[in-house]
DONU-7270 format. One record per residue (C-alpha): x, y, z. Coordinates in steps of 0.05 Angstrom, whole numbers, padded with zeros to 5 digits, always signed. Each point is the difference from the previous one (the first is absolute). Layout:
BEGIN
XYZ/...
//
This chain:
BEGIN
-00002-00001-00007/+00025+00070-00005/+00023+00031+00062/-00043+00061-00013/-00058-00035-00017/-00041-00004+00066/-00042-00066+00017/-00069+00001-00017/-00037+00016+00067/-00033-00060+00029/-00031-00024+00059/+00056-00026+00052/-00030-00075-00006/-00008+00005-00080/+00072+00024+00004/+00019-00068+00039/-00032-00044-00047/+00026+00036-00061/+00070-00003+00029/-00011-00075+00026/-00017-00016-00075/+00045+00035-00040/+00062-00033+00043/-00027-00071+00004/+00038-00026-00069/+00063+00040+00027/+00002-00036+00066/-00007-00063-00033/+00052+00012-00052/+00053+00034+00052/-00017-00018+00062/+00028+00042+00062/+00052+00030-00044/-00049+00047-00021/+00007+00075+00024/-00054+00049+00021/+00015+00039-00056/-00011-00056-00051/-00058-00020+00036/-00026+00083-00018/+00018-00004-00070/-00042-00069-00004/-00053+00036+00028/+00006+00067-00037/+00004+00043+00066/+00048+00039+00037/+00042-00040+00052/-00026+00045+00053/-00070-00024-00016/+00020-00073+00020/+00002+00028+00063/-00057+00031+00006/-00038-00061+00008/+00055-00052+00010/+00051+00007+00069/+00050-00037-00039/+00020-00052-00054/-00019-00061+00041/-00068+00033+00005/+00000-00002-00070/+00010-00070-00014/-00038-00021+00058/-00057+00033-00030/+00010-00031-00068/+00001-00070+00032/-00065+00020+00030/-00030+00018-00056/+00017-00062-00038/-00022-00042+00059/-00071+00026-00006/-00040-00057+00027/-00062+00010-00041/+00021-00025-00069/+00027-00063+00032/-00066-00008+00036/-00047+00010-00060/+00050-00051-00044/-00008-00049+00051/-00074+00010+00007/-00010-00007-00073/+00030-00065-00011/-00050-00053-00029/-00023-00046+00062/-00031-00049-00050/+00075-00016-00029/+00042-00054+00038/+00036+00011+00065/+00070+00002-00046/-00035+00049-00048/-00020+00042+00056/+00071+00000+00031/+00038+00016-00068/-00041+00055-00012/+00008+00022+00075/+00080-00011-00009/-00005+00050-00062/-00040+00055+00039/+00044+00004+00056/+00060-00004-00040/-00022+00054-00050/-00021+00044+00061/+00073-00004+00032/+00054-00010-00050/+00013+00076-00002/-00011+00006+00071/+00055-00051+00013/+00056+00038-00037/-00030+00062+00045/+00019-00043+00061/+00068-00016-00026/+00009+00087-00006/-00020+00003+00072/+00042-00054+00021/+00065+00033-00029/-00015+00067+00034/+00053+00013+00059/-00036+00000+00064/-00023+00063+00040/-00016+00009+00070/-00067+00031-00004/-00028-00060-00047/-00048-00050+00027/+00029-00065+00005/-00062-00041-00011/-00024-00006-00064/-00065+00053-00020/-00067-00019+00011/-00017+00001-00068/+00050-00060-00017/-00042-00044+00058/-00070+00023-00035/+00025-00022-00076/+00029-00065+00036/-00070-00011+00041/-00037+00009-00067/+00039-00049-00035/-00009-00056+00052/-00072+00016+00011/-00018-00009-00075/+00036-00064-00014/-00035-00021+00067/-00072+00016-00028/+00017-00040-00065/+00026-00055+00035/-00055-00008+00052/-00052-00034-00040/+00045-00055-00021/+00015-00017+00080/-00017-00081-00010/+00041-00004-00060/+00063+00024+00045/+00044-00041+00050/+00007+00063+00035/-00039+00061+00022/-00014+00048-00052/+00034+00058+00038/+00064-00038+00011/+00005-00024-00079/-00017+00072-00021/+00064+00024+00049/+00043-00052-00031/-00025+00023-00076/+00015+00073+00018/+00071-00022+00029/+00012-00043-00067/-00009+00060-00041/+00037+00054+00027/+00056-00050+00012/-00003-00017-00075/+00040+00067-00015/+00051-00007+00053/+00062+00039-00025/+00040-00058+00009/-00034-00040-00049/+00024-00004-00062/-00050+00026-00059/-00010-00062-00039/-00004-00046+00064/-00063+00041+00027/-00063-00039-00005/-00058+00035-00046/-00063+00006+00040/-00038-00067-00036/+00060-00042+00037/-00005+00036+00065/-00073-00010+00005/+00009-00074-00026/+00053-00017+00056/-00048+00028+00053/-00058-00036-00019/+00025-00068-00027/+00081-00004+00035/+00058-00020-00032/-00017-00074-00007/-00040-00026-00057/-00073-00033+00023/+00024-00066-00004/+00067+00012+00051/-00048+00047+00040/-00058-00052+00006/+00054-00047+00025/+00027+00038+00046/-00022-00005+00076/+00019+00068+00011/-00043+00029-00050/-00047+00061+00036/-00063-00041-00019/+00018-00058+00021/+00029+00028+00068/-00070+00042+00009/-00041-00065-00009/+00043-00040+00043/-00003+00044+00057/-00073+00004-00011/-00008-00073+00014/+00036+00000+00053/-00041+00063+00034/-00066-00032-00018/
//
């Protein structure tokens, strides 16, 4: 932006949103090495304008993550999954909704982790991160609840396992070619690593274990 050109006046909330939306791609591309001057240029405002609506660069990055982790699109996406589809198809759809909603935010978390510590920053993760995580787990739990009779474990435990598998799928130590697709992940969760013949012959398969426990308790 021309240094002599003033930014168009906006209400503080609208100015914050405009800065966040302008800087998101730059944060993902450049990480925490980005300067407030570059942020201002991306948002087409004077650098001083940033600090009228944000106290520092950390606050801008945190606001960008919160913007990206809006739980409402996630909730709507999970609620719109076809409940008449098979459980496998429902979980594959859920995995795609969650992944699409979280990929850019994951890059922003990496930005946050590279920022130097400061004594005035909270140690605990922000509330909005917990809110988003609860929306993920709650949505998957709701999908699984009607299928409880088909599951060896309580549906909420299966939901927790599904979410954990989904997020470890993109672990930074995993090579890209070694990462499971969402379809492979869902099949592993639902059917295990054994083929059907080996699973049915195993005394430790979860259905056999559940049946034997029920017989002992009857």
